[in-house]
C-alpha positions as CSV (number, residue, x, y, z in Angstrom):
1,M,138.7,83.2,42.9
2,V,136.4,80.6,41.4
3,L,136.7,77.2,43.0
4,R,135.9,74.2,40.9
5,Y,135.7,70.5,41.3
6,T,134.6,69.1,38.0
7,T,132.7,65.9,37.4
8,K,135.7,64.5,35.6
9,E,137.9,65.1,38.7
10,Y,135.2,63.5,41.0
11,Y,134.9,60.3,38.9
12,R,138.6,60.1,38.5
13,S,139.1,60.2,42.2
14,L,136.6,57.4,42.6
15,Q,138.8,55.0,40.5
16,T,140.8,52.7,42.7
17,T,143.6,50.3,41.7
18,A,141.6,47.5,43.2
19,E,138.6,48.3,41.0
20,Q,140.9,48.5,37.9
21,R,142.3,45.1,38.7
22,F,138.8,43.7,39.3
23,Q,137.7,45.1,35.9
24,G,140.8,43.5,34.2
25,K,139.9,40.1,35.8
26,K,136.3,40.5,34.6
27,E,137.5,41.0,31.0
28,E,140.0,38.0,31.2
29,T,137.4,35.6,32.5
30,G,134.6,36.8,30.1
31,V,132.2,37.9,32.9
32,A,132.3,41.5,31.5
33,E,130.9,40.2,28.2
34,L,128.2,38.3,30.0
35,E,127.2,41.4,31.9
36,K,127.2,43.5,28.7
37,S,124.9,41.1,26.8
38,M,122.5,40.7,29.8
39,P,119.0,42.1,29.1
40,T,117.8,44.9,31.4
41,P,115.6,44.0,34.4
42,K,114.1,47.5,34.3
43,T,111.1,46.8,32.1
44,S,107.3,46.5,32.4
45,D,107.0,44.1,29.6
46,K,106.6,40.5,30.8
47,A,108.3,38.9,27.9
48,K,111.4,41.0,28.2
49,Y,111.6,40.4,32.0
50,L,111.2,36.7,31.4
51,E,114.1,36.9,28.9
52,Y,116.2,38.6,31.6
53,V,115.4,35.9,34.2
54,T,116.1,33.0,31.8
55,Y,119.4,34.6,30.8
56,V,120.5,35.1,34.4
57,L,119.5,31.6,35.4
58,A,121.4,30.2,32.5
59,H,124.6,32.0,33.5
60,V,124.3,31.8,37.3
61,P,127.2,29.2,37.7
62,D,129.6,31.5,35.8
63,L,128.6,34.5,37.8
64,Y,128.8,32.8,41.1
65,Q,132.1,31.3,40.3
66,F,133.5,34.8,39.5
67,Y,131.9,36.8,42.3
68,G,133.2,35.7,45.7
69,I,134.9,37.3,48.7
70,Q,136.8,39.9,46.7
71,D,133.5,41.5,45.7
72,G,133.0,42.6,49.3
73,K,136.5,44.0,49.5
74,L,135.8,45.9,46.2
75,K,132.6,47.4,47.6
76,Y,134.5,48.5,50.7
77,F,137.2,50.2,48.6
78,K,134.6,51.9,46.4
79,Y,132.8,53.2,49.5
80,K,136.0,54.4,51.0
81,S,137.1,56.2,47.8
82,K,133.6,57.7,47.4
83,Q,133.8,59.2,50.9
84,K,137.3,60.5,50.2
85,A,136.1,62.2,46.9
86,V,133.1,63.8,48.7
87,S,135.4,65.0,51.5
88,E,137.8,66.5,49.0
89,A,134.9,68.3,47.2
90,V,133.7,69.8,50.4
91,N,137.3,70.8,51.4
92,I,137.7,72.6,48.0
93,L,134.4,74.5,48.5
94,V,135.1,75.4,52.2
95,N,138.8,75.8,52.5
96,G,140.1,76.0,49.0
97,G,141.4,72.4,49.1
98,K,144.8,71.0,48.0
99,K,144.1,72.0,44.4
100,Y,144.0,75.8,45.1
101,R,146.8,76.1,47.6
102,N,149.2,78.9,46.7
103,I,152.2,77.2,48.3
104,K,152.4,73.7,47.0
105,N,155.2,71.5,48.5
106,G,157.0,74.6,49.7
107,N,159.6,72.8,51.7
108,T,161.3,70.9,48.9
109,K,165.1,70.9,48.5
110,R,164.8,73.1,45.4
111,N,162.6,75.7,47.1
112,R,164.8,75.8,50.2
113,R,167.8,76.5,48.0
114,R,166.0,79.3,46.2
115,K,165.0,80.9,49.5
116,R,168.5,80.7,50.8
117,R,169.9,82.3,47.6
118,K,167.3,85.0,47.7
119,K,168.1,85.7,51.4
120,E,171.9,85.9,50.6
121,R,171.2,88.3,47.7
122,S,169.1,90.6,49.9
123,N,171.9,90.5,52.5
124,E,174.5,91.6,49.8
125,Y,172.4,94.7,49.0
126,I,172.3,95.7,52.7
127,R,176.1,95.6,53.2
């Protein structure tokens, strides 16, 4: 049996509801647009880096107003979900994980009823 934990599954497990709400607030307040139009700081050209610094300094009040205490909470939730995703990936590789269990939710009402009927049918053949 080939065990897989795709990149898509990994990144989907990293998404938290707190992060999604935070992204929504970013778009509502316009901070997402500010960050998209921000020049990159990763450059060796002095003029481009100076452009980045002037842009950031011009928009510092808007950025400081948006980022506050909830940013720390979001970092914590991201860290927690990342640890959970890594743990699930290791669990899949070592034990087969939840994804590859043969018996999923075996004790549901429907499955108990099936087992009971199957047992009754097998008892009928014995008599």
